[in-house]
N, CA, C and O atoms as a GROMACS GRO file, in nm:
protein
  268
    1MET      N    1   2.373  -0.319  -9.386
    1MET     CA    2   2.438  -0.334  -9.255
    1MET      C    3   2.354  -0.428  -9.175
    1MET      O    4   2.232  -0.420  -9.181
    2ILE      N    5   2.414  -0.515  -9.100
    2ILE     CA    6   2.350  -0.610  -9.016
    2ILE      C    7   2.408  -0.610  -8.876
    2ILE      O    8   2.529  -0.621  -8.860
    3ALA      N    9   2.327  -0.599  -8.777
    3ALA     CA   10   2.369  -0.608  -8.639
    3ALA      C   11   2.361  -0.749  -8.596
    3ALA      O   12   2.251  -0.804  -8.596
    4ASN      N   13   2.471  -0.814  -8.557
    4ASN     CA   14   2.474  -0.947  -8.515
    4ASN      C   15   2.486  -0.964  -8.366
    4ASN      O   16   2.561  -0.890  -8.302
    5PHE      N   17   2.411  -1.062  -8.306
    5PHE     CA   18   2.408  -1.080  -8.162
    5PHE      C   19   2.421  -1.230  -8.138
    5PHE      O   20   2.384  -1.310  -8.223
    6GLU      N   21   2.473  -1.268  -8.021
    6GLU     CA   22   2.474  -1.405  -7.971
    6GLU      C   23   2.437  -1.402  -7.831
    6GLU      O   24   2.455  -1.302  -7.761
    7ALA      N   25   2.382  -1.515  -7.788
    7ALA     CA   26   2.335  -1.531  -7.651
    7ALA      C   27   2.456  -1.538  -7.560
    7ALA      O   28   2.559  -1.595  -7.595
    8VAL      N   29   2.441  -1.478  -7.441
    8VAL     CA   30   2.544  -1.486  -7.336
    8VAL      C   31   2.514  -1.607  -7.255
    8VAL      O   32   2.400  -1.629  -7.215
    9ALA      N   33   2.621  -1.691  -7.229
    9ALA     CA   34   2.599  -1.807  -7.142
    9ALA      C   35   2.566  -1.761  -7.003
    9ALA      O   36   2.622  -1.664  -6.952
   10VAL      N   37   2.473  -1.831  -6.943
   10VAL     CA   38   2.432  -1.802  -6.802
   10VAL      C   39   2.456  -1.931  -6.719
   10VAL      O   40   2.449  -2.043  -6.770
   11TYR      N   41   2.484  -1.911  -6.597
   11TYR     CA   42   2.510  -2.016  -6.509
   11TYR      C   43   2.424  -2.016  -6.383
   11TYR      O   44   2.410  -1.912  -6.318
   12PRO      N   45   2.366  -2.128  -6.349
   12PRO     CA   46   2.277  -2.125  -6.231
   12PRO      C   47   2.353  -2.134  -6.098
   12PRO      O   48   2.460  -2.196  -6.093
   13LEU      N   49   2.305  -2.077  -5.997
   13LEU     CA   50   2.355  -2.090  -5.861
   13LEU      C   51   2.238  -2.107  -5.765
   13LEU      O   52   2.148  -2.023  -5.757
   14THR      N   53   2.240  -2.217  -5.693
   14THR     CA   54   2.131  -2.240  -5.590
   14THR      C   55   2.198  -2.220  -5.451
   14THR      O   56   2.300  -2.281  -5.419
   15VAL      N   57   2.139  -2.135  -5.373
   15VAL     CA   58   2.190  -2.108  -5.240
   15VAL      C   59   2.086  -2.154  -5.140
   15VAL      O   60   1.966  -2.135  -5.158
   16ASP      N   61   2.138  -2.215  -5.031
   16ASP     CA   62   2.057  -2.267  -4.923
   16ASP      C   63   2.125  -2.251  -4.796
   16ASP      O   64   2.247  -2.236  -4.794
   17VAL      N   65   2.052  -2.253  -4.687
   17VAL     CA   66   2.115  -2.239  -4.550
   17VAL      C   67   2.070  -2.354  -4.466
   17VAL      O   68   1.953  -2.393  -4.471
   18TYR      N   69   2.159  -2.408  -4.391
   18TYR     CA   70   2.125  -2.520  -4.297
   18TYR      C   71   2.190  -2.495  -4.164
   18TYR      O   72   2.311  -2.473  -4.158
   19PRO      N   73   2.112  -2.499  -4.057
   19PRO     CA   74   1.972  -2.494  -4.053
   19PRO      C   75   1.918  -2.362  -4.100
   19PRO      O   76   1.993  -2.264  -4.104
   20ALA      N   77   1.789  -2.353  -4.136
   20ALA     CA   78   1.729  -2.235  -4.195
   20ALA      C   79   1.742  -2.114  -4.098
   20ALA      O   80   1.760  -2.001  -4.142
   21GLU      N   81   1.733  -2.140  -3.967
   21GLU     CA   82   1.741  -2.025  -3.872
   21GLU      C   83   1.886  -1.989  -3.837
   21GLU      O   84   1.910  -1.902  -3.752
   22GLY      N   85   1.982  -2.055  -3.901
   22GLY     CA   86   2.120  -2.036  -3.864
   22GLY      C   87   2.183  -1.904  -3.917
   22GLY      O   88   2.281  -1.856  -3.859
   23GLY      N   89   2.132  -1.847  -4.022
   23GLY     CA   90   2.183  -1.722  -4.067
   23GLY      C   91   2.122  -1.687  -4.208
   23GLY      O   92   2.023  -1.743  -4.255
   24ILE      N   93   2.194  -1.587  -4.270
   24ILE     CA   94   2.147  -1.539  -4.400
   24ILE      C   95   2.264  -1.541  -4.500
   24ILE      O   96   2.382  -1.549  -4.463
   25THR      N   97   2.226  -1.532  -4.624
   25THR     CA   98   2.333  -1.535  -4.730
   25THR      C   99   2.307  -1.419  -4.825
   25THR      O  100   2.197  -1.364  -4.828
   26SER      N  101   2.407  -1.384  -4.900
   26SER     CA  102   2.397  -1.294  -5.008
   26SER      C  103   2.475  -1.356  -5.124
   26SER      O  104   2.594  -1.380  -5.108
   27PRO      N  105   2.413  -1.384  -5.238
   27PRO     CA  106   2.272  -1.375  -5.264
   27PRO      C  107   2.184  -1.453  -5.170
   27PRO      O  108   2.229  -1.548  -5.106
   28THR      N  109   2.063  -1.414  -5.163
   28THR     CA  110   1.966  -1.476  -5.075
   28THR      C  111   1.939  -1.624  -5.115
   28THR      O  112   1.970  -1.668  -5.226
   29VAL      N  113   1.881  -1.696  -5.019
   29VAL     CA  114   1.843  -1.839  -5.051
   29VAL      C  115   1.752  -1.842  -5.169
   29VAL      O  116   1.659  -1.763  -5.181
   30GLY      N  117   1.781  -1.937  -5.258
   30GLY     CA  118   1.699  -1.955  -5.375
   30GLY      C  119   1.788  -1.979  -5.501
   30GLY      O  120   1.909  -1.998  -5.489
   31ASP      N  121   1.728  -1.977  -5.616
   31ASP     CA  122   1.789  -2.004  -5.741
   31ASP      C  123   1.823  -1.870  -5.812
   31ASP      O  124   1.740  -1.779  -5.818
   32HIS      N  125   1.944  -1.861  -5.865
   32HIS     CA  126   1.991  -1.734  -5.932
   32HIS      C  127   2.061  -1.776  -6.061
   32HIS      O  128   2.110  -1.888  -6.076
   33LEU      N  129   2.062  -1.680  -6.154
   33LEU     CA  130   2.136  -1.699  -6.280
   33LEU      C  131   2.233  -1.586  -6.290
   33LEU      O  132   2.200  -1.472  -6.258
   34PHE      N  133   2.358  -1.618  -6.336
   34PHE     CA  134   2.462  -1.522  -6.352
   34PHE      C  135   2.526  -1.535  -6.491
   34PHE      O  136   2.545  -1.646  -6.542
   35SER      N  137   2.560  -1.421  -6.550
   35SER     CA  138   2.620  -1.422  -6.688
   35SER      C  139   2.766  -1.472  -6.684
   35SER      O  140   2.837  -1.459  -6.584
   36ASP      N  141   2.805  -1.530  -6.795
   36ASP     CA  142   2.944  -1.577  -6.814
   36ASP      C  143   3.039  -1.460  -6.782
   36ASP      O  144   3.018  -1.350  -6.833
   37GLY      N  145   3.142  -1.481  -6.699
   37GLY     CA  146   3.233  -1.383  -6.669
   37GLY      C  147   3.198  -1.290  -6.550
   37GLY      O  148   3.284  -1.214  -6.503
   38GLU      N  149   3.072  -1.296  -6.501
   38GLU     CA  150   3.027  -1.211  -6.390
   38GLU      C  151   3.089  -1.265  -6.262
   38GLU      O  152   3.080  -1.385  -6.234
   39VAL      N  153   3.152  -1.178  -6.185
   39VAL     CA  154   3.208  -1.212  -6.059
   39VAL      C  155   3.101  -1.195  -5.953
   39VAL      O  156   3.041  -1.088  -5.939
   40VAL      N  157   3.076  -1.306  -5.876
   40VAL     CA  158   2.970  -1.309  -5.773
   40VAL      C  159   3.032  -1.329  -5.638
   40VAL      O  160   3.093  -1.432  -5.613
   41ALA      N  161   3.016  -1.230  -5.548
   41ALA     CA  162   3.066  -1.252  -5.403
   41ALA      C  163   2.954  -1.319  -5.333
   41ALA      O  164   2.840  -1.272  -5.342
   42ILE      N  165   2.978  -1.422  -5.267
   42ILE     CA  166   2.877  -1.498  -5.191
   42ILE      C  167   2.920  -1.489  -5.044
   42ILE      O  168   3.032  -1.525  -5.007
   43THR      N  169   2.825  -1.439  -4.962
   43THR     CA  170   2.859  -1.424  -4.820
   43THR      C  171   2.757  -1.488  -4.732
   43THR      O  172   2.640  -1.497  -4.766
   44ALA      N  173   2.804  -1.535  -4.612
   44ALA     CA  174   2.714  -1.593  -4.514
   44ALA      C  175   2.731  -1.514  -4.385
   44ALA      O  176   2.843  -1.485  -4.343
   45THR      N  177   2.620  -1.480  -4.323
   45THR     CA  178   2.625  -1.410  -4.194
   45THR      C  179   2.544  -1.490  -4.092
   45THR      O  180   2.424  -1.512  -4.111
   46ALA      N  181   2.607  -1.530  -3.987
   46ALA     CA  182   2.534  -1.612  -3.886
   46ALA      C  183   2.442  -1.529  -3.797
   46ALA      O  184   2.472  -1.415  -3.760
   47ASN      N  185   2.335  -1.588  -3.765
   47ASN     CA  186   2.243  -1.524  -3.665
   47ASN      C  187   2.290  -1.545  -3.526
   47ASN      O  188   2.374  -1.632  -3.502
   48ALA      N  189   2.241  -1.468  -3.433
   48ALA     CA  190   2.282  -1.481  -3.288
   48ALA      C  191   2.267  -1.624  -3.247
   48ALA      O  192   2.165  -1.686  -3.277
   49GLY      N  193   2.364  -1.678  -3.180
   49GLY     CA  194   2.356  -1.815  -3.125
   49GLY      C  195   2.419  -1.914  -3.223
   49GLY      O  196   2.431  -2.031  -3.187
   50TYR      N  197   2.460  -1.876  -3.342
   50TYR     CA  198   2.516  -1.959  -3.447
   50TYR      C  199   2.653  -1.908  -3.493
   50TYR      O  200   2.686  -1.791  -3.471
   51GLN      N  201   2.732  -1.993  -3.555
   51GLN     CA  202   2.856  -1.948  -3.618
   51GLN      C  203   2.865  -2.016  -3.758
   51GLN      O  204   2.823  -2.130  -3.776
   52PHE      N  205   2.918  -1.946  -3.849
   52PHE     CA  206   2.942  -2.000  -3.981
   52PHE      C  207   3.048  -2.116  -3.971
   52PHE      O  208   3.153  -2.097  -3.908
   53VAL      N  209   3.021  -2.232  -4.033
   53VAL     CA  210   3.114  -2.346  -4.033
   53VAL      C  211   3.179  -2.366  -4.165
   53VAL      O  212   3.301  -2.367  -4.175
   54SER      N  213   3.099  -2.383  -4.269
   54SER     CA  214   3.153  -2.409  -4.406
   54SER      C  215   3.049  -2.408  -4.512
   54SER      O  216   2.929  -2.416  -4.484
   55TRP      N  217   3.095  -2.398  -4.640
   55TRP     CA  218   3.009  -2.412  -4.753
   55TRP      C  219   3.015  -2.557  -4.801
   55TRP      O  220   3.116  -2.624  -4.779
   56ASP      N  221   2.912  -2.607  -4.866
   56ASP     CA  222   2.914  -2.727  -4.942
   56ASP      C  223   2.903  -2.688  -5.086
   56ASP      O  224   2.825  -2.598  -5.118
   57GLY      N  225   2.975  -2.749  -5.175
   57GLY     CA  226   2.964  -2.719  -5.322
   57GLY      C  227   3.096  -2.670  -5.370
   57GLY      O  228   3.198  -2.677  -5.302
   58ASP      N  229   3.090  -2.618  -5.497
   58ASP     CA  230   3.206  -2.571  -5.576
   58ASP      C  231   3.239  -2.431  -5.536
   58ASP      O  232   3.193  -2.338  -5.602
   59VAL      N  233   3.316  -2.410  -5.434
   59VAL     CA  234   3.358  -2.280  -5.394
   59VAL      C  235   3.509  -2.266  -5.374
   59VAL      O  236   3.577  -2.367  -5.354
   60SER      N  237   3.565  -2.145  -5.380
   60SER     CA  238   3.712  -2.134  -5.368
   60SER      C  239   3.765  -2.167  -5.236
   60SER      O  240   3.873  -2.225  -5.226
   61ASP      N  241   3.691  -2.130  -5.125
   61ASP     CA  242   3.738  -2.165  -4.986
   61ASP      C  243   3.616  -2.207  -4.906
   61ASP      O  244   3.540  -2.119  -4.864
   62PRO      N  245   3.591  -2.332  -4.883
   62PRO     CA  246   3.474  -2.374  -4.815
   62PRO      C  247   3.462  -2.330  -4.670
   62PRO      O  248   3.354  -2.337  -4.613
   63TYR      N  249   3.569  -2.285  -4.611
   63TYR     CA  250   3.564  -2.246  -4.467
   63TYR      C  251   3.557  -2.093  -4.450
   63TYR      O  252   3.551  -2.046  -4.336
   64SER      N  253   3.558  -2.015  -4.558
   64SER     CA  254   3.550  -1.872  -4.548
   64SER      C  255   3.405  -1.830  -4.564
   64SER      O  256   3.339  -1.879  -4.655
   65PRO      N  257   3.349  -1.738  -4.478
   65PRO     CA  258   3.216  -1.694  -4.500
   65PRO      C  259   3.198  -1.604  -4.622
   65PRO      O  260   3.084  -1.573  -4.658
   66LEU      N  261   3.309  -1.558  -4.687
   66LEU     CA  262   3.307  -1.489  -4.808
   66LEU      C  263   3.379  -1.568  -4.913
   66LEU      O  264   3.500  -1.589  -4.899
   67THR      N  265   3.314  -1.613  -5.018
   67THR     CA  266   3.378  -1.693  -5.118
   67THR      C  267   3.345  -1.641  -5.254
   67THR      O  268   3.391  -1.697  -5.354
   0.00000   0.00000   0.00000
């Protein structure tokens, strides 16, 4: 009997905030890896004195703080 395995594809996601003091994101700022098929909720929360405007990059809705 042989147990067979194959590598799961992973995809990179780089998150950044501009300007840095404007707010926070989930996942946090930085580089992340996610498995093929994994659903990732990406959120932006503005700090006091700022408002969320849009995402740049490949997102489903660039004007929604939750994508």
